All heavy atoms as TSV, in Angstrom:
chain	resi	resn	atom	element	x	y	z
A	1	MET	N	N	-5.530	-6.792	9.129
A	1	MET	CA	C	-4.972	-5.478	9.265
A	1	MET	C	C	-6.067	-4.421	8.986
A	1	MET	O	O	-6.674	-4.484	8.098
A	1	MET	CB	C	-3.899	-5.294	8.363
A	1	MET	CG	C	-3.149	-3.952	8.429
A	1	MET	SD	S	-1.764	-3.754	7.253
A	1	MET	CE	C	-0.622	-4.987	7.679
A	2	SER	N	N	-6.181	-3.493	9.940
A	2	SER	CA	C	-7.263	-2.494	9.777
A	2	SER	C	C	-6.801	-1.465	8.694
A	2	SER	O	O	-5.661	-1.368	8.257
A	2	SER	CB	C	-7.404	-1.619	11.088
A	2	SER	OG	O	-6.349	-0.835	11.326
A	3	TYR	N	N	-7.882	-0.672	8.293
A	3	TYR	CA	C	-7.575	0.332	7.224
A	3	TYR	C	C	-6.727	1.390	7.690
A	3	TYR	O	O	-5.923	1.914	6.807
A	3	TYR	CB	C	-9.014	0.934	6.815
A	3	TYR	CG	C	-8.966	1.535	5.548
A	3	TYR	CD1	C	-8.771	0.733	4.324
A	3	TYR	CD2	C	-9.253	2.880	5.377
A	3	TYR	CE1	C	-8.777	1.316	3.077
A	3	TYR	CE2	C	-9.273	3.460	4.054
A	3	TYR	CZ	C	-8.988	2.613	3.001
A	3	TYR	OH	O	-9.038	3.155	1.661
A	4	VAL	N	N	-6.630	1.766	8.973
A	4	VAL	CA	C	-5.819	2.696	9.549
A	4	VAL	C	C	-4.217	2.180	9.432
A	4	VAL	O	O	-3.465	2.894	9.033
A	4	VAL	CB	C	-6.118	3.147	11.026
A	4	VAL	CG1	C	-5.127	4.117	11.597
A	4	VAL	CG2	C	-7.599	3.757	10.980
A	5	GLU	N	N	-4.102	0.955	9.863
A	5	GLU	CA	C	-2.718	0.313	9.706
A	5	GLU	C	C	-2.369	0.282	8.237
A	5	GLU	O	O	-1.092	0.596	8.005
A	5	GLU	CB	C	-2.898	-1.042	10.243
A	5	GLU	CG	C	-3.054	-1.114	11.772
A	5	GLU	CD	C	-3.258	-2.447	12.281
A	5	GLU	OE1	O	-3.944	-3.335	11.557
A	5	GLU	OE2	O	-3.009	-2.728	13.487
A	6	GLN	N	N	-3.239	0.011	7.371
A	6	GLN	CA	C	-2.850	-0.118	5.931
A	6	GLN	C	C	-2.470	1.357	5.526
A	6	GLN	O	O	-1.485	1.567	4.717
A	6	GLN	CB	C	-3.969	-0.588	4.969
A	6	GLN	CG	C	-4.270	-1.973	5.385
A	6	GLN	CD	C	-5.434	-2.451	4.396
A	6	GLN	OE1	O	-6.082	-1.783	3.679
A	6	GLN	NE2	N	-5.860	-3.720	4.742
A	7	ALA	N	N	-3.178	2.410	5.920
A	7	ALA	CA	C	-2.813	3.735	5.507
A	7	ALA	C	C	-1.630	4.165	6.140
A	7	ALA	O	O	-0.828	4.923	5.463
A	7	ALA	CB	C	-3.999	4.698	6.004
A	8	LEU	N	N	-1.295	3.785	7.320
A	8	LEU	CA	C	0.039	4.094	8.001
A	8	LEU	C	C	1.170	3.431	7.216
A	8	LEU	O	O	2.095	4.228	6.887
A	8	LEU	CB	C	-0.071	3.635	9.547
A	8	LEU	CG	C	1.159	3.999	10.229
A	8	LEU	CD1	C	1.408	5.365	10.425
A	8	LEU	CD2	C	1.101	3.185	11.647
A	9	LEU	N	N	0.964	2.278	6.897
A	9	LEU	CA	C	2.054	1.688	6.102
A	9	LEU	C	C	2.318	2.318	4.744
A	9	LEU	O	O	3.394	2.472	4.218
A	9	LEU	CB	C	1.904	0.137	5.964
A	9	LEU	CG	C	2.011	-0.778	7.227
A	9	LEU	CD1	C	1.631	-2.145	6.986
A	9	LEU	CD2	C	3.478	-0.600	7.695
A	10	TYR	N	N	1.111	2.626	4.167
A	10	TYR	CA	C	1.144	3.294	2.838
A	10	TYR	C	C	1.988	4.617	3.002
A	10	TYR	O	O	2.852	4.887	2.121
A	10	TYR	CB	C	-0.288	3.582	2.368
A	10	TYR	CG	C	-0.324	4.091	0.960
A	10	TYR	CD1	C	-0.502	3.273	-0.181
A	10	TYR	CD2	C	-0.269	5.454	0.690
A	10	TYR	CE1	C	-0.623	3.685	-1.394
A	10	TYR	CE2	C	-0.357	5.894	-0.570
A	10	TYR	CZ	C	-0.561	5.110	-1.696
A	10	TYR	OH	O	-0.562	5.619	-2.955
A	11	PHE	N	N	1.700	5.346	3.996
A	11	PHE	CA	C	2.366	6.658	4.250
A	11	PHE	C	C	3.938	6.469	4.460
A	11	PHE	O	O	4.682	7.134	3.949
A	11	PHE	CB	C	1.804	7.405	5.401
A	11	PHE	CG	C	2.565	8.611	5.748
A	11	PHE	CD1	C	2.318	9.823	4.978
A	11	PHE	CD2	C	3.502	8.713	6.760
A	11	PHE	CE1	C	3.096	10.969	5.297
A	11	PHE	CE2	C	4.218	9.754	7.047
A	11	PHE	CZ	C	4.081	10.937	6.319
A	12	ILE	N	N	4.177	5.384	5.318
A	12	ILE	CA	C	5.593	5.129	5.689
A	12	ILE	C	C	6.520	4.763	4.367
A	12	ILE	O	O	7.507	5.266	4.140
A	12	ILE	CB	C	5.753	3.953	6.752
A	12	ILE	CG1	C	5.190	4.484	8.093
A	12	ILE	CG2	C	7.125	3.538	6.756
A	12	ILE	CD1	C	5.033	3.406	9.133
A	13	TYR	N	N	5.837	4.010	3.472
A	13	TYR	CA	C	6.519	3.675	2.272
A	13	TYR	C	C	6.553	4.641	1.202
A	13	TYR	O	O	7.382	4.747	0.326
A	13	TYR	CB	C	6.058	2.311	1.806
A	13	TYR	CG	C	6.551	1.151	2.587
A	13	TYR	CD1	C	5.744	0.493	3.543
A	13	TYR	CD2	C	7.886	0.701	2.549
A	13	TYR	CE1	C	6.147	-0.559	4.304
A	13	TYR	CE2	C	8.292	-0.389	3.361
A	13	TYR	CZ	C	7.520	-0.938	4.258
A	13	TYR	OH	O	8.014	-1.983	5.027
A	14	ARG	N	N	5.467	5.436	1.184
A	14	ARG	CA	C	5.394	6.313	-0.053
A	14	ARG	C	C	5.331	7.794	0.350
A	14	ARG	O	O	5.260	8.593	-0.561
A	14	ARG	CB	C	4.046	5.999	-0.738
A	14	ARG	CG	C	4.024	4.632	-1.343
A	14	ARG	CD	C	2.954	4.412	-2.298
A	14	ARG	NE	N	3.128	2.934	-2.783
A	14	ARG	CZ	C	2.159	2.365	-3.466
A	14	ARG	NH1	N	1.068	3.050	-3.690
A	14	ARG	NH2	N	2.336	1.160	-3.960
A	15	ASP	N	N	5.402	8.096	1.681
A	15	ASP	CA	C	5.341	9.433	2.190
A	15	ASP	C	C	4.234	10.383	1.592
A	15	ASP	O	O	4.402	11.559	1.295
A	15	ASP	CB	C	6.761	10.168	1.751
A	15	ASP	CG	C	6.957	11.454	2.553
A	15	ASP	OD1	O	6.687	11.372	3.793
A	15	ASP	OD2	O	7.589	12.467	1.983
A	16	THR	N	N	3.089	9.697	1.440
A	16	THR	CA	C	1.825	10.363	0.999
A	16	THR	C	C	0.676	9.631	1.650
A	16	THR	O	O	0.799	8.487	2.048
A	16	THR	CB	C	1.715	10.452	-0.466
A	16	THR	OG1	O	0.603	11.349	-0.728
A	16	THR	CG2	C	1.629	9.177	-1.145
A	17	LEU	N	N	-0.453	10.295	1.713
A	17	LEU	CA	C	-1.696	9.614	2.100
A	17	LEU	C	C	-2.186	8.699	1.028
A	17	LEU	O	O	-1.621	8.742	-0.062
A	17	LEU	CB	C	-2.787	10.641	2.592
A	17	LEU	CG	C	-2.339	11.453	3.916
A	17	LEU	CD1	C	-3.531	12.544	4.094
A	17	LEU	CD2	C	-2.113	10.533	4.976
A	18	LEU	N	N	-3.208	8.040	1.279
A	18	LEU	CA	C	-3.863	7.175	0.275
A	18	LEU	C	C	-4.220	7.922	-0.955
A	18	LEU	O	O	-4.315	9.153	-0.959
A	18	LEU	CB	C	-5.048	6.581	0.827
A	18	LEU	CG	C	-5.031	5.706	2.104
A	18	LEU	CD1	C	-6.381	5.452	2.628
A	18	LEU	CD2	C	-4.286	4.461	1.760
A	19	GLU	N	N	-4.399	7.240	-2.050
A	19	GLU	CA	C	-4.631	7.820	-3.283
A	19	GLU	C	C	-6.055	8.726	-3.190
A	19	GLU	O	O	-6.905	8.458	-2.278
A	19	GLU	CB	C	-4.886	6.805	-4.324
A	19	GLU	CG	C	-3.759	5.880	-4.698
A	19	GLU	CD	C	-2.632	6.738	-5.261
A	19	GLU	OE1	O	-2.784	7.676	-5.964
A	19	GLU	OE2	O	-1.546	6.429	-4.885
A	20	ASP	N	N	-6.061	9.695	-3.928
A	20	ASP	CA	C	-7.169	10.641	-3.884
A	20	ASP	C	C	-8.514	10.000	-4.004
A	20	ASP	O	O	-9.539	10.401	-3.265
A	20	ASP	CB	C	-7.059	11.701	-4.913
A	20	ASP	CG	C	-5.914	12.690	-4.621
A	20	ASP	OD1	O	-5.518	12.793	-3.375
A	20	ASP	OD2	O	-5.483	13.339	-5.603
A	21	GLU	N	N	-8.722	9.052	-4.843
A	21	GLU	CA	C	-9.949	8.294	-4.991
A	21	GLU	C	C	-10.390	7.650	-3.853
A	21	GLU	O	O	-11.567	7.592	-3.466
A	21	GLU	CB	C	-9.845	7.242	-6.102
A	21	GLU	CG	C	-9.372	7.860	-7.491
A	21	GLU	CD	C	-7.901	7.856	-7.620
A	21	GLU	OE1	O	-7.215	6.947	-7.142
A	21	GLU	OE2	O	-7.361	8.858	-8.198
A	22	GLU	N	N	-9.502	6.978	-3.098
A	22	GLU	CA	C	-9.775	6.249	-1.830
A	22	GLU	C	C	-10.185	7.266	-0.779
A	22	GLU	O	O	-11.189	6.928	-0.027
A	22	GLU	CB	C	-8.534	5.464	-1.350
A	22	GLU	CG	C	-8.275	4.296	-2.216
A	22	GLU	CD	C	-6.952	3.516	-1.790
A	22	GLU	OE1	O	-6.910	3.429	-0.625
A	22	GLU	OE2	O	-6.203	3.124	-2.699
A	23	LEU	N	N	-9.579	8.412	-0.590
A	23	LEU	CA	C	-9.939	9.401	0.335
A	23	LEU	C	C	-11.230	10.022	0.070
A	23	LEU	O	O	-12.136	10.246	0.804
A	23	LEU	CB	C	-8.820	10.504	0.423
A	23	LEU	CG	C	-7.579	10.212	1.165
A	23	LEU	CD1	C	-6.694	11.332	1.087
A	23	LEU	CD2	C	-7.912	9.872	2.693
A	24	PHE	N	N	-11.535	10.151	-1.368
A	24	PHE	CA	C	-12.777	10.769	-1.654
A	24	PHE	C	C	-13.896	9.808	-1.374
A	24	PHE	O	O	-14.951	10.208	-0.900
A	24	PHE	CB	C	-12.805	11.051	-3.261
A	24	PHE	CG	C	-14.172	11.445	-3.637
A	24	PHE	CD1	C	-14.464	12.765	-3.475
A	24	PHE	CD2	C	-15.025	10.668	-4.362
A	24	PHE	CE1	C	-15.845	13.259	-3.810
A	24	PHE	CE2	C	-16.266	11.135	-4.747
A	24	PHE	CZ	C	-16.622	12.440	-4.511
A	25	MET	N	N	-13.632	8.506	-1.506
A	25	MET	CA	C	-14.694	7.567	-1.127
A	25	MET	C	C	-14.966	7.619	0.273
A	25	MET	O	O	-16.173	7.489	0.649
A	25	MET	CB	C	-14.266	6.104	-1.648
A	25	MET	CG	C	-14.270	5.846	-3.018
A	25	MET	SD	S	-13.657	4.201	-3.408
A	25	MET	CE	C	-14.619	3.221	-2.417
A	26	LEU	N	N	-13.984	7.790	1.153
A	26	LEU	CA	C	-14.249	7.916	2.623
A	26	LEU	C	C	-14.948	9.153	2.994
A	26	LEU	O	O	-15.735	9.270	3.883
A	26	LEU	CB	C	-12.948	7.714	3.381
A	26	LEU	CG	C	-12.343	6.388	3.595
A	26	LEU	CD1	C	-10.897	6.511	4.168
A	26	LEU	CD2	C	-13.236	5.571	4.367
A	27	HIS	N	N	-14.704	10.221	2.164
A	27	HIS	CA	C	-15.183	11.505	2.581
A	27	HIS	C	C	-16.519	11.852	1.866
A	27	HIS	O	O	-17.097	12.920	2.042
A	27	HIS	CB	C	-14.135	12.572	2.099
A	27	HIS	CG	C	-14.429	13.971	2.645
A	27	HIS	ND1	N	-15.160	14.915	2.018
A	27	HIS	CD2	C	-14.089	14.540	3.811
A	27	HIS	CE1	C	-15.299	15.911	2.743
A	27	HIS	NE2	N	-14.729	15.818	3.840
A	28	SER	N	N	-17.044	10.897	1.192
A	28	SER	CA	C	-18.242	11.139	0.521
A	28	SER	C	C	-19.445	11.527	1.500
A	28	SER	O	O	-19.269	11.411	2.752
A	28	SER	CB	C	-18.796	9.940	-0.243
A	28	SER	OG	O	-19.201	8.856	0.585
A	29	SER	N	N	-20.469	12.160	1.051
A	29	SER	CA	C	-21.404	12.625	1.900
A	29	SER	C	C	-22.129	11.583	2.662
A	29	SER	O	O	-22.812	11.808	3.744
A	29	SER	CB	C	-22.541	13.409	1.084
A	29	SER	OG	O	-23.105	12.517	0.184
A	30	PHE	N	N	-21.978	10.267	2.364
A	30	PHE	CA	C	-22.566	9.183	3.188
A	30	PHE	C	C	-21.819	8.814	4.371
A	30	PHE	O	O	-22.312	8.286	5.350
A	30	PHE	CB	C	-22.643	7.979	2.228
A	30	PHE	CG	C	-23.655	8.093	1.023
A	30	PHE	CD1	C	-23.077	8.247	-0.265
A	30	PHE	CD2	C	-24.919	8.256	1.177
A	30	PHE	CE1	C	-23.813	8.356	-1.320
A	30	PHE	CE2	C	-25.743	8.456	0.133
A	30	PHE	CZ	C	-25.270	8.587	-1.167
A	31	PHE	N	N	-20.404	9.099	4.444
A	31	PHE	CA	C	-19.641	8.762	5.459
A	31	PHE	C	C	-18.746	9.894	6.055
A	31	PHE	O	O	-17.662	9.651	6.356
A	31	PHE	CB	C	-18.719	7.609	4.989
A	31	PHE	CG	C	-19.424	6.499	4.490
A	31	PHE	CD1	C	-19.336	6.173	3.078
A	31	PHE	CD2	C	-20.028	5.626	5.345
A	31	PHE	CE1	C	-20.054	5.089	2.579
A	31	PHE	CE2	C	-20.755	4.469	4.727
A	31	PHE	CZ	C	-20.737	4.198	3.479
A	32	PRO	N	N	-19.290	11.083	6.418
A	32	PRO	CA	C	-18.544	12.052	6.940
A	32	PRO	C	C	-17.856	11.919	8.224
A	32	PRO	O	O	-16.723	12.163	8.560
A	32	PRO	CB	C	-19.397	13.458	6.823
A	32	PRO	CG	C	-20.724	12.840	6.930
A	32	PRO	CD	C	-20.693	11.501	6.220
A	33	LEU	N	N	-18.616	11.255	9.133
A	33	LEU	CA	C	-18.207	10.822	10.426
A	33	LEU	C	C	-17.120	9.731	10.413
A	33	LEU	O	O	-16.168	9.726	11.134
A	33	LEU	CB	C	-19.368	10.531	11.391
A	33	LEU	CG	C	-20.303	11.613	11.711
A	33	LEU	CD1	C	-21.464	11.097	12.608
A	33	LEU	CD2	C	-19.671	12.789	12.355
A	34	LEU	N	N	-17.315	8.837	9.476
A	34	LEU	CA	C	-16.367	7.760	9.354
A	34	LEU	C	C	-15.038	8.309	8.913
A	34	LEU	O	O	-13.918	7.974	9.349
A	34	LEU	CB	C	-16.885	6.707	8.346
A	34	LEU	CG	C	-15.943	5.612	8.002
A	34	LEU	CD1	C	-15.608	4.810	9.064
A	34	LEU	CD2	C	-16.526	4.818	6.881
A	35	PHE	N	N	-15.104	9.354	7.939
A	35	PHE	CA	C	-13.890	9.867	7.459
A	35	PHE	C	C	-13.155	10.638	8.581
A	35	PHE	O	O	-11.877	10.482	8.722
A	35	PHE	CB	C	-14.286	10.889	6.241
A	35	PHE	CG	C	-12.982	11.590	5.762
A	35	PHE	CD1	C	-12.147	10.901	4.957
A	35	PHE	CD2	C	-12.786	12.867	6.109
A	35	PHE	CE1	C	-11.024	11.551	4.365
A	35	PHE	CE2	C	-11.689	13.642	5.521
A	35	PHE	CZ	C	-10.823	12.939	4.726
A	36	GLU	N	N	-13.895	11.417	9.330
A	36	GLU	CA	C	-13.253	12.145	10.413
A	36	GLU	C	C	-12.669	11.167	11.465
A	36	GLU	O	O	-11.581	11.410	11.930
A	36	GLU	CB	C	-14.290	13.108	11.148
A	36	GLU	CG	C	-14.597	14.289	10.198
A	36	GLU	CD	C	-15.670	15.231	10.864
A	36	GLU	OE1	O	-15.846	15.058	12.097
A	36	GLU	OE2	O	-16.195	16.080	10.187
A	37	SER	N	N	-13.361	10.156	11.741
A	37	SER	CA	C	-12.801	9.122	12.631
A	37	SER	C	C	-11.553	8.417	12.188
A	37	SER	O	O	-10.544	8.294	12.885
A	37	SER	CB	C	-13.827	8.109	12.930
A	37	SER	OG	O	-13.341	7.049	13.795
A	38	PHE	N	N	-11.514	8.204	10.865
A	38	PHE	CA	C	-10.368	7.461	10.261
A	38	PHE	C	C	-9.138	8.521	10.255
A	38	PHE	O	O	-8.064	8.096	10.729
A	38	PHE	CB	C	-10.707	7.137	8.765
A	38	PHE	CG	C	-9.501	6.896	7.979
A	38	PHE	CD1	C	-8.834	5.628	8.083
A	38	PHE	CD2	C	-9.040	7.768	7.050
A	38	PHE	CE1	C	-7.723	5.355	7.297
A	38	PHE	CE2	C	-7.885	7.483	6.226
A	38	PHE	CZ	C	-7.257	6.295	6.378
A	39	ILE	N	N	-9.456	9.693	9.926
A	39	ILE	CA	C	-8.296	10.793	9.975
A	39	ILE	C	C	-7.726	10.917	11.425
A	39	ILE	O	O	-6.561	11.051	11.649
A	39	ILE	CB	C	-8.685	12.054	9.308
A	39	ILE	CG1	C	-8.983	11.865	7.743
A	39	ILE	CG2	C	-7.634	13.129	9.532
A	39	ILE	CD1	C	-7.883	11.380	7.051
A	40	ALA	N	N	-8.767	11.016	12.397
A	40	ALA	CA	C	-8.315	11.142	13.766
A	40	ALA	C	C	-7.451	9.992	14.316
A	40	ALA	O	O	-6.523	10.084	14.987
A	40	ALA	CB	C	-9.532	11.355	14.552
A	41	LYS	N	N	-7.868	8.837	13.884
A	41	LYS	CA	C	-7.101	7.624	14.261
A	41	LYS	C	C	-5.757	7.543	13.555
A	41	LYS	O	O	-4.731	7.122	14.108
A	41	LYS	CB	C	-7.868	6.272	13.802
A	41	LYS	CG	C	-9.087	6.123	14.753
A	41	LYS	CD	C	-9.818	4.890	14.401
A	41	LYS	CE	C	-11.075	4.672	15.241
A	41	LYS	NZ	N	-11.907	3.447	14.828
A	42	LEU	N	N	-5.751	8.003	12.408
A	42	LEU	CA	C	-4.439	8.150	11.547
A	42	LEU	C	C	-3.526	9.175	12.262
A	42	LEU	O	O	-2.238	8.976	12.381
A	42	LEU	CB	C	-4.620	8.421	10.117
A	42	LEU	CG	C	-3.587	8.233	9.187
A	42	LEU	CD1	C	-3.003	6.860	9.230
A	42	LEU	CD2	C	-4.034	8.546	7.742
A	43	LEU	N	N	-4.101	10.323	12.660
A	43	LEU	CA	C	-3.373	11.303	13.517
A	43	LEU	C	C	-2.818	10.758	14.734
A	43	LEU	O	O	-1.573	11.025	15.017
A	43	LEU	CB	C	-4.288	12.403	13.721
A	43	LEU	CG	C	-3.703	13.592	14.634
A	43	LEU	CD1	C	-2.601	14.348	13.996
A	43	LEU	CD2	C	-4.817	14.675	14.959
A	44	ALA	N	N	-3.598	9.910	15.475
A	44	ALA	CA	C	-3.151	9.336	16.688
A	44	ALA	C	C	-1.954	8.396	16.492
A	44	ALA	O	O	-0.990	8.311	17.136
A	44	ALA	CB	C	-4.226	8.669	17.414
A	45	ALA	N	N	-2.017	7.668	15.350
A	45	ALA	CA	C	-0.965	6.666	14.928
A	45	ALA	C	C	0.327	7.460	14.597
A	45	ALA	O	O	1.395	7.106	14.931
A	45	ALA	CB	C	-1.409	5.866	13.728
A	46	GLY	N	N	0.211	8.586	13.949
A	46	GLY	CA	C	1.331	9.426	13.573
A	46	GLY	C	C	1.982	9.936	14.774
A	46	GLY	O	O	3.216	10.046	14.875
A	47	GLU	N	N	1.163	10.296	15.828
A	47	GLU	CA	C	1.781	10.795	17.084
A	47	GLU	C	C	2.527	9.657	17.824
A	47	GLU	O	O	3.549	9.737	18.323
A	47	GLU	CB	C	0.688	11.395	17.948
A	47	GLU	CG	C	1.204	11.925	19.148
A	47	GLU	CD	C	0.068	12.690	20.013
A	47	GLU	OE1	O	-1.062	12.712	19.634
A	47	GLU	OE2	O	0.436	13.268	21.085
A	48	LYS	N	N	1.827	8.473	17.875
A	48	LYS	CA	C	2.388	7.307	18.535
A	48	LYS	C	C	3.732	6.918	17.940
A	48	LYS	O	O	4.556	6.577	18.620
A	48	LYS	CB	C	1.413	6.162	18.463
A	48	LYS	CG	C	1.864	4.911	19.069
A	48	LYS	CD	C	0.840	3.758	19.004
A	48	LYS	CE	C	1.336	2.550	19.748
A	48	LYS	NZ	N	0.297	1.386	19.633
A	49	TYR	N	N	3.822	6.920	16.599
A	49	TYR	CA	C	5.099	6.516	15.968
A	49	TYR	C	C	5.979	7.697	15.509
A	49	TYR	O	O	6.972	7.356	14.754
A	49	TYR	CB	C	4.747	5.656	14.716
A	49	TYR	CG	C	4.049	4.382	15.262
A	49	TYR	CD1	C	2.570	4.174	14.961
A	49	TYR	CD2	C	4.747	3.256	15.819
A	49	TYR	CE1	C	1.904	3.041	15.345
A	49	TYR	CE2	C	4.061	2.165	16.294
A	49	TYR	CZ	C	2.711	1.963	15.991
A	49	TYR	OH	O	2.106	0.834	16.374
A	50	GLY	N	N	5.776	8.826	16.028
A	50	GLY	CA	C	6.679	9.956	15.729
A	50	GLY	C	C	6.713	10.306	14.222
A	50	GLY	O	O	7.900	10.340	13.718
A	51	LEU	N	N	5.656	10.471	13.618
A	51	LEU	CA	C	5.629	10.890	12.199
A	51	LEU	C	C	5.030	12.268	12.052
A	51	LEU	O	O	3.761	12.440	11.876
A	51	LEU	CB	C	4.768	9.831	11.511
A	51	LEU	CG	C	5.290	8.420	11.384
A	51	LEU	CD1	C	4.338	7.459	10.851
A	51	LEU	CD2	C	6.703	8.285	10.761
A	52	PRO	N	N	5.782	13.319	12.253
A	52	PRO	CA	C	5.263	14.670	12.256
A	52	PRO	C	C	4.672	15.101	10.878
A	52	PRO	O	O	3.596	15.829	10.963
A	52	PRO	CB	C	6.420	15.559	12.668
A	52	PRO	CG	C	7.601	14.724	12.256
A	52	PRO	CD	C	7.297	13.317	12.504
A	53	ARG	N	N	5.133	14.598	9.822
A	53	ARG	CA	C	4.538	14.978	8.512
A	53	ARG	C	C	3.169	14.435	8.374
A	53	ARG	O	O	2.253	15.082	7.947
A	53	ARG	CB	C	5.446	14.582	7.442
A	53	ARG	CG	C	4.919	14.861	6.077
A	53	ARG	CD	C	6.033	14.664	4.995
A	53	ARG	NE	N	5.458	14.315	3.730
A	53	ARG	CZ	C	4.810	15.156	2.932
A	53	ARG	NH1	N	4.656	16.414	3.249
A	53	ARG	NH2	N	4.432	14.875	1.622
A	54	LEU	N	N	2.977	13.286	8.809
A	54	LEU	CA	C	1.674	12.606	8.811
A	54	LEU	C	C	0.730	13.331	9.640
A	54	LEU	O	O	-0.463	13.532	9.369
A	54	LEU	CB	C	1.759	11.067	9.177
A	54	LEU	CG	C	0.423	10.323	9.298
A	54	LEU	CD1	C	-0.302	10.318	7.870
A	54	LEU	CD2	C	0.626	8.964	9.798
A	55	MET	N	N	1.175	13.815	10.837
A	55	MET	CA	C	0.357	14.484	11.782
A	55	MET	C	C	-0.112	15.914	11.164
A	55	MET	O	O	-1.260	16.171	11.267
A	55	MET	CB	C	1.135	14.753	13.082
A	55	MET	CG	C	1.401	13.435	13.825
A	55	MET	SD	S	2.505	13.607	15.202
A	55	MET	CE	C	1.820	14.957	16.174
A	56	LEU	N	N	0.785	16.469	10.539
A	56	LEU	CA	C	0.428	17.779	9.730
A	56	LEU	C	C	-0.606	17.600	8.769
A	56	LEU	O	O	-1.538	18.345	8.676
A	56	LEU	CB	C	1.685	18.461	9.312
A	56	LEU	CG	C	2.678	19.085	10.348
A	56	LEU	CD1	C	3.895	19.481	9.609
A	56	LEU	CD2	C	1.941	20.194	11.027
A	57	MET	N	N	-0.370	16.523	8.018
A	57	MET	CA	C	-1.286	16.280	6.846
A	57	MET	C	C	-2.661	15.956	7.424
A	57	MET	O	O	-3.766	16.404	6.907
A	57	MET	CB	C	-0.815	15.088	6.057
A	57	MET	CG	C	0.462	15.453	5.363
A	57	MET	SD	S	1.210	14.019	4.538
A	57	MET	CE	C	0.252	14.003	2.958
A	58	CYS	N	N	-2.788	15.185	8.500
A	58	CYS	CA	C	-4.110	14.813	9.085
A	58	CYS	C	C	-4.720	16.049	9.699
A	58	CYS	O	O	-5.906	16.258	9.612
A	58	CYS	CB	C	-3.927	13.723	10.130
A	58	CYS	SG	S	-3.439	12.128	9.410
A	59	GLU	N	N	-3.864	16.888	10.381
A	59	GLU	CA	C	-4.475	18.069	11.095
A	59	GLU	C	C	-4.910	18.950	10.042
A	59	GLU	O	O	-6.016	19.660	10.159
A	59	GLU	CB	C	-3.340	18.705	11.865
A	59	GLU	CG	C	-3.003	18.068	13.193
A	59	GLU	CD	C	-1.802	18.596	13.769
A	59	GLU	OE1	O	-1.147	19.517	13.261
A	59	GLU	OE2	O	-1.453	18.110	14.980
A	60	SER	N	N	-4.314	19.114	8.898
A	60	SER	CA	C	-4.717	19.995	7.841
A	60	SER	C	C	-6.182	19.425	7.213
A	60	SER	O	O	-6.964	20.256	7.040
A	60	SER	CB	C	-3.733	19.991	6.668
A	60	SER	OG	O	-4.215	20.570	5.635
A	61	ILE	N	N	-6.207	18.197	7.080
A	61	ILE	CA	C	-7.544	17.633	6.602
A	61	ILE	C	C	-8.717	17.845	7.593
A	61	ILE	O	O	-9.714	18.323	7.161
A	61	ILE	CB	C	-7.352	16.176	6.269
A	61	ILE	CG1	C	-6.406	15.895	5.103
A	61	ILE	CG2	C	-8.768	15.515	6.113
A	61	ILE	CD1	C	-6.166	14.479	4.827
A	62	LEU	N	N	-8.373	17.770	8.814
A	62	LEU	CA	C	-9.438	17.928	9.866
A	62	LEU	C	C	-9.755	19.336	10.027
A	62	LEU	O	O	-10.968	19.668	10.299
A	62	LEU	CB	C	-8.920	17.350	11.176
A	62	LEU	CG	C	-8.804	15.867	11.287
A	62	LEU	CD1	C	-8.131	15.509	12.729
A	62	LEU	CD2	C	-10.250	15.241	11.222
A	63	CYS	N	N	-8.866	20.298	9.793
A	63	CYS	CA	C	-9.185	21.696	9.933
A	63	CYS	C	C	-9.877	22.135	8.735
A	63	CYS	O	O	-10.686	23.187	8.845
A	63	CYS	CB	C	-7.815	22.509	10.055
A	63	CYS	SG	S	-7.057	22.296	11.665
A	64	LYS	N	N	-9.805	21.592	7.533
A	64	LYS	CA	C	-10.581	21.966	6.414
A	64	LYS	C	C	-12.088	21.742	6.595
A	64	LYS	O	O	-12.926	22.451	6.111
A	64	LYS	CB	C	-10.054	21.252	5.215
A	64	LYS	CG	C	-8.757	21.773	4.615
A	64	LYS	CD	C	-8.333	21.110	3.404
A	64	LYS	CE	C	-7.022	21.561	2.952
A	64	LYS	NZ	N	-6.570	20.736	1.780
A	65	ASP	N	N	-12.390	20.669	7.286
A	65	ASP	CA	C	-13.752	20.284	7.483
A	65	ASP	C	C	-14.291	21.045	8.686
A	65	ASP	O	O	-15.378	21.257	8.979
A	65	ASP	CB	C	-13.986	18.819	7.752
A	65	ASP	CG	C	-13.704	18.019	6.537
A	65	ASP	OD1	O	-13.681	18.570	5.401
A	65	ASP	OD2	O	-13.421	16.846	6.526
């Protein structure tokens, strides 16, 4: 199971994104493109499965950067 799929299931069951520590690790200065790619894929998954709250959260994160 990919990290995006795990994050999607985490959101479905807990109605929140991954824990802050996990997001911080992805967003560290070493992996900014990886983080943006991850959030973009999560946004696409939210659109595919009809999860508007997840889409808004992902869009918010992408717009901050």
